[in-house]
C-alpha positions as CSV (number, residue, x, y, z in Angstrom):
1,M,-43.7,191.1,161.6
2,A,-44.2,194.3,163.5
3,Q,-43.2,197.5,161.6
4,Q,-40.8,198.5,164.4
5,H,-38.9,195.3,163.9
6,I,-38.7,195.9,160.1
7,R,-37.3,199.4,160.9
8,K,-34.8,197.9,163.3
9,I,-33.5,195.5,160.6
10,Q,-33.3,198.4,158.0
11,H,-31.5,200.7,160.4
12,L,-29.0,198.2,161.5
13,S,-28.4,197.1,157.9
14,F,-27.8,200.7,156.9
15,L,-25.3,201.3,159.7
16,L,-23.5,198.1,158.9
17,V,-23.3,198.9,155.2
18,C,-21.8,202.3,156.1
19,L,-19.3,200.5,158.3
20,I,-18.4,198.2,155.3
21,V,-17.8,201.3,153.2
22,W,-15.4,202.6,155.9
23,L,-13.8,199.2,156.2
24,H,-13.2,199.0,152.4
25,S,-11.7,202.5,152.6
26,T,-8.8,201.1,154.6
27,P,-5.6,202.3,152.7
28,C,-2.8,199.9,151.8
29,D,0.2,200.9,153.9
30,E,3.2,200.0,151.7
31,H,5.8,201.9,153.7
32,G,4.5,201.6,157.3
33,S,4.5,205.4,157.6
34,L,1.0,206.0,159.0
35,P,0.9,204.4,162.5
36,F,-2.1,206.4,163.8
37,V,-4.5,205.8,160.9
38,F,-3.7,202.1,161.1
39,R,-4.3,201.9,164.8
40,V,-7.7,203.3,164.1
41,T,-8.4,200.9,161.3
42,G,-7.7,198.0,163.7
43,V,-10.8,199.1,165.6
44,T,-13.1,199.6,162.6
45,N,-11.8,196.6,160.8
46,A,-12.6,194.4,163.8
47,L,-16.1,196.0,164.2
48,G,-16.7,195.5,160.5
49,Q,-16.5,191.8,160.9
50,S,-20.0,191.9,162.4
51,A,-21.7,193.2,159.2
52,V,-21.9,190.2,156.9
53,P,-22.9,187.8,159.7
54,F,-25.8,190.0,160.5
55,F,-26.9,190.0,156.8
56,F,-26.8,186.2,156.6
57,F,-28.6,185.8,159.9
58,V,-31.3,188.2,159.0
59,S,-31.8,186.5,155.6
60,G,-32.4,183.2,157.3
61,F,-34.5,184.7,160.0
62,L,-36.9,186.4,157.5
63,F,-37.1,183.4,155.2
64,F,-38.2,181.1,158.0
65,L,-40.3,183.6,160.1
66,S,-43.5,182.5,158.4
67,Y,-42.3,179.3,156.7
68,D,-44.2,176.1,156.2
69,P,-43.6,173.5,153.4
70,G,-46.7,174.7,151.6
71,S,-45.3,178.2,151.3
72,A,-41.9,177.2,150.0
73,A,-42.7,177.6,146.3
74,G,-44.0,181.2,146.8
75,K,-41.0,182.1,149.0
76,L,-38.6,180.8,146.3
77,R,-40.3,182.8,143.6
78,R,-39.9,186.0,145.7
79,R,-36.3,185.1,146.4
80,F,-35.7,184.8,142.7
81,R,-36.7,188.4,142.3
82,S,-34.9,189.6,145.4
83,L,-31.7,187.6,144.9
84,V,-31.2,186.1,141.5
85,V,-32.2,189.1,139.4
86,P,-30.1,191.6,141.3
87,Y,-27.2,189.2,141.4
88,L,-27.2,188.9,137.6
89,L,-27.8,192.6,137.0
90,W,-25.1,193.8,139.4
91,N,-22.5,191.4,138.1
92,L,-23.3,192.6,134.6
93,L,-23.0,196.2,135.6
94,A,-19.8,195.6,137.5
95,A,-18.3,193.8,134.5
96,V,-19.1,196.9,132.3
97,G,-17.7,199.1,135.1
98,W,-14.4,197.3,135.3
99,L,-14.1,197.4,131.5
100,V,-14.6,201.2,131.5
101,V,-12.1,201.5,134.3
102,E,-9.5,199.5,132.4
103,A,-10.1,201.5,129.2
104,L,-9.7,204.8,130.9
105,L,-7.1,204.2,133.6
106,G,-5.5,200.8,132.9
107,A,-5.7,197.3,134.2
108,A,-3.9,198.3,137.4
109,Y,-7.1,200.0,138.6
110,V,-9.2,196.9,138.2
111,E,-9.6,195.0,141.5
112,P,-7.3,191.9,141.4
113,C,-10.0,189.3,142.1
114,S,-12.2,190.9,139.4
115,R,-9.7,190.4,136.6
116,Y,-10.1,187.5,134.3
117,E,-8.6,186.0,131.2
118,G,-10.8,184.4,128.5
119,V,-14.5,183.5,128.4
120,D,-14.2,180.8,131.1
121,G,-12.7,183.2,133.6
122,F,-15.4,185.8,132.9
123,F,-18.3,183.3,133.4
124,Y,-16.7,182.0,136.5
125,L,-16.6,185.5,138.0
126,F,-20.0,186.3,136.6
127,L,-22.0,183.2,137.6
128,D,-20.1,181.3,140.2
129,S,-17.9,183.5,142.4
130,G,-19.8,186.8,142.6
131,H,-16.5,188.7,142.6
132,L,-17.1,190.9,139.7
133,S,-19.4,192.8,142.1
134,V,-19.3,192.4,145.8
135,F,-22.3,190.0,145.7
136,W,-20.5,186.8,146.6
137,Y,-22.7,186.7,149.7
138,V,-25.9,186.9,147.5
139,R,-24.6,183.9,145.5
140,N,-24.4,182.1,148.9
141,L,-27.9,183.2,149.8
142,I,-29.3,181.9,146.5
143,V,-27.9,178.4,147.2
144,Y,-29.1,178.5,150.8
145,A,-32.6,179.6,149.7
146,F,-33.0,176.7,147.2
147,L,-31.8,174.3,149.9
148,S,-34.4,175.7,152.3
149,P,-36.8,172.6,152.2
150,V,-33.8,170.5,153.4
151,A,-33.0,173.1,156.1
152,Y,-36.6,173.1,157.3
153,Y,-36.7,169.4,158.0
154,A,-33.2,169.6,159.6
155,I,-34.1,172.3,162.1
156,R,-37.8,172.0,162.7
157,Q,-37.1,170.1,165.9
158,R,-35.9,172.9,168.3
159,Y,-33.1,171.1,170.0
160,I,-31.9,169.0,167.0
161,G,-31.9,172.3,165.0
162,A,-29.8,174.0,167.7
163,A,-27.4,171.1,167.7
164,L,-27.0,171.3,163.9
165,V,-26.2,175.1,164.2
166,V,-23.6,174.3,166.8
167,L,-22.2,171.5,164.7
168,S,-21.9,173.6,161.5
169,A,-20.2,176.3,163.6
170,A,-17.7,173.8,164.9
171,V,-16.9,172.8,161.4
172,S,-16.3,176.4,160.4
173,I,-14.1,177.0,163.4
174,S,-12.1,173.7,163.1
175,F,-11.1,173.9,159.4
176,E,-9.5,176.6,157.3
177,L,-12.3,177.3,154.9
178,P,-12.5,179.9,152.1
179,Y,-13.9,183.2,153.4
180,S,-16.6,183.4,150.8
181,G,-17.4,179.7,150.8
182,L,-20.8,178.1,151.4
183,V,-19.7,176.0,154.3
184,Y,-18.1,178.8,156.2
185,W,-21.2,181.0,156.3
186,L,-23.7,178.2,156.7
187,P,-23.9,178.4,160.6
188,F,-24.8,182.1,160.4
189,Y,-27.7,181.4,158.0
190,L,-28.8,178.3,159.9
191,A,-28.8,180.3,163.1
192,G,-31.1,182.8,161.5
193,C,-33.4,180.1,160.2
194,W,-33.6,178.5,163.6
195,A,-34.4,181.8,165.3
196,G,-37.1,182.6,162.7
197,L,-38.7,179.2,163.0
198,H,-38.5,178.8,166.8
199,R,-38.1,182.3,168.3
200,K,-40.3,184.6,166.4
201,T,-39.8,187.3,169.0
202,F,-36.0,187.5,168.3
203,F,-36.1,191.2,167.4
204,S,-38.3,192.1,170.4
205,L,-35.4,191.0,172.6
206,Q,-37.6,189.7,175.4
207,R,-34.7,188.1,177.2
208,P,-33.5,188.4,180.8
209,A,-31.3,191.5,181.3
210,M,-28.5,189.4,182.8
211,A,-28.4,187.1,179.7
212,Q,-28.3,190.2,177.4
213,A,-25.5,191.8,179.4
214,T,-23.4,188.5,179.5
215,L,-23.8,188.1,175.7
216,V,-22.7,191.7,175.0
217,M,-19.8,191.5,177.4
218,L,-18.6,188.3,175.7
219,W,-19.0,189.9,172.3
220,L,-16.9,193.0,173.5
221,F,-14.3,190.6,174.9
222,F,-13.8,189.0,171.5
223,F,-13.9,192.4,169.8
224,T,-11.1,193.7,172.1
225,I,-8.9,190.7,171.5
226,M,-9.4,191.0,167.7
227,I,-8.1,194.6,167.6
228,Y,-4.7,193.6,169.0
229,R,-4.4,189.9,168.0
230,P,-6.6,189.0,165.0
231,N,-7.3,185.3,165.0
232,T,-9.5,183.4,162.5
233,R,-11.2,181.3,165.2
234,L,-11.8,184.3,167.4
235,I,-13.2,186.2,164.5
236,L,-15.7,183.5,163.8
237,L,-16.9,183.4,167.4
238,F,-17.2,187.2,167.4
239,R,-19.2,186.9,164.2
240,L,-21.5,184.3,165.6
241,L,-22.4,186.5,168.5
242,S,-22.8,189.7,166.4
243,P,-26.5,189.4,165.4
244,W,-27.6,189.1,169.0
245,A,-25.2,191.7,170.3
246,L,-26.1,194.2,167.7
247,T,-29.8,194.0,168.2
248,I,-29.4,194.3,172.0
249,L,-27.2,197.3,171.6
250,Y,-29.6,198.9,169.1
251,D,-32.3,198.8,171.8
252,R,-30.1,199.8,174.7
253,L,-28.7,202.8,172.8
254,H,-32.1,203.8,171.6
255,L,-31.0,204.0,168.0
256,D,-34.6,203.7,166.9
257,V,-35.1,207.3,168.2
258,V,-31.9,208.5,166.6
259,M,-32.8,207.1,163.2
260,K,-36.6,207.3,163.3
261,S,-37.0,209.9,160.5
262,S,-34.3,208.5,158.3
263,R,-35.3,207.2,154.9
264,A,-31.8,205.8,154.2
265,G,-32.4,202.5,155.9
266,S,-34.3,201.2,152.9
267,Y,-31.4,202.0,150.6
268,S,-28.8,199.8,152.2
269,F,-28.8,197.1,149.5
270,L,-28.1,199.5,146.7
271,L,-25.6,201.4,148.8
272,Y,-23.7,198.2,149.2
273,A,-24.0,197.3,145.5
274,L,-22.8,200.7,144.3
275,H,-19.9,201.5,146.6
276,W,-17.2,199.1,145.6
277,V,-16.1,200.0,142.1
278,P,-15.8,203.8,142.6
279,L,-14.3,203.3,146.0
280,Y,-11.6,200.9,144.8
281,V,-10.7,203.1,141.9
282,L,-10.4,206.3,144.0
283,Q,-8.5,204.4,146.7
284,E,-5.9,203.4,144.1
285,Y,-6.0,206.7,142.1
286,L,-5.5,209.2,144.9
287,P,-2.2,207.9,146.3
288,N,-0.8,207.4,142.8
289,H,-1.6,211.0,141.7
290,F,-1.1,212.7,145.0
291,P,1.9,211.0,146.5
292,V,1.9,212.6,149.9
293,P,1.5,210.8,153.2
294,T,-1.6,212.7,154.2
295,I,-3.5,211.4,151.2
296,Y,-4.1,208.1,153.1
297,Y,-6.0,210.1,155.8
298,V,-8.1,211.6,153.0
299,V,-8.8,208.1,151.6
300,Y,-9.7,206.7,155.0
301,Y,-11.5,209.5,156.7
302,L,-13.0,211.8,154.0
303,L,-13.7,209.5,151.1
304,P,-16.6,207.6,152.7
305,I,-18.0,210.9,154.0
306,V,-18.2,212.1,150.4
307,L,-19.1,208.8,148.7
308,V,-22.0,207.7,150.9
309,P,-24.1,210.9,150.6
310,T,-23.4,211.0,146.9
311,L,-24.5,207.4,146.4
312,L,-27.6,207.9,148.6
313,W,-28.6,211.0,146.5
314,F,-28.3,208.8,143.3
315,I,-30.3,206.0,144.9
316,R,-33.0,208.3,145.9
317,F,-33.1,209.8,142.4
318,L,-33.6,206.3,141.0
319,H,-36.3,205.5,143.6
320,E,-38.3,208.6,142.9
321,R,-37.6,209.2,139.2
322,I,-37.0,205.8,137.7
323,P,-38.9,203.4,140.0
324,R,-38.9,200.4,137.6
325,V,-35.1,200.5,137.4
326,Y,-34.8,200.9,141.1
327,G,-37.1,197.9,141.7
328,L,-35.1,195.7,139.4
329,L,-31.7,196.7,140.9
330,S,-33.0,196.5,144.5
331,G,-34.8,193.2,144.0
332,G,-38.1,194.8,145.0
333,R,-36.7,196.0,148.4
């Protein structure tokens, strides 16, 4: 795959991870006293729905870009390093992190879905749900990767594969499925697999200009509706269009020039892994200890601006000074 396409994936991934950090900084408005900040979060929260679909799509795309049945074993071994090892390490680190938070600040500062009772609850969060860390999506990718031989034979015929992607999307739209469930995100991964297997020039965007404009306008239409009237089915349609729309906008806005010299693109995975525990604790801590209305603006606008550069500095330190640890935590990325 051409180096410029790798950079495109890295740059878009970094921008989307930063958007996730901003999305996760959205304060909890218990008193309805901050209308302006929450009007803004309607925009960023809607835009943030494009991030995870892009990650699933790209994972499927890269897996099947040079896939054949004979290469399956090698690809699965590489996925073990890039998915399973970081998944286990980051869940372990998150478990330790939440224990430290509880010991220092109390159970109220532990994210609700990361709390557990007993050994069974711990192992469920650690191995099955991915909710000790924010790596539930990596858990899904592990399952999808090990089902890849089945996916290959299902989508190797171009039109049959496209029909299966549409069918899986129809299932996700038609039923109320768990947000982090395997079935809900399957169409995004399958769409990436199909694009990697049949349209190896996807990230070159060699498409008619009219088709590109129509796709982006449709994506913006769903985006605008979501800001004012969030709807689960509209969100899914918006998410399905997002990987294509984002890559088109990346080229049209010449973001490759803007981010050309940035090294941060390769740090997206660790930035995503590191942000959640400190962000959640600060998000809860600041309003409790500085009970003034403006603190919510600090949480939403300033906290990500401080947190992201701090985490990037730490990641760069690991990369340059402790490369073996960096390699393990990043899955060799």
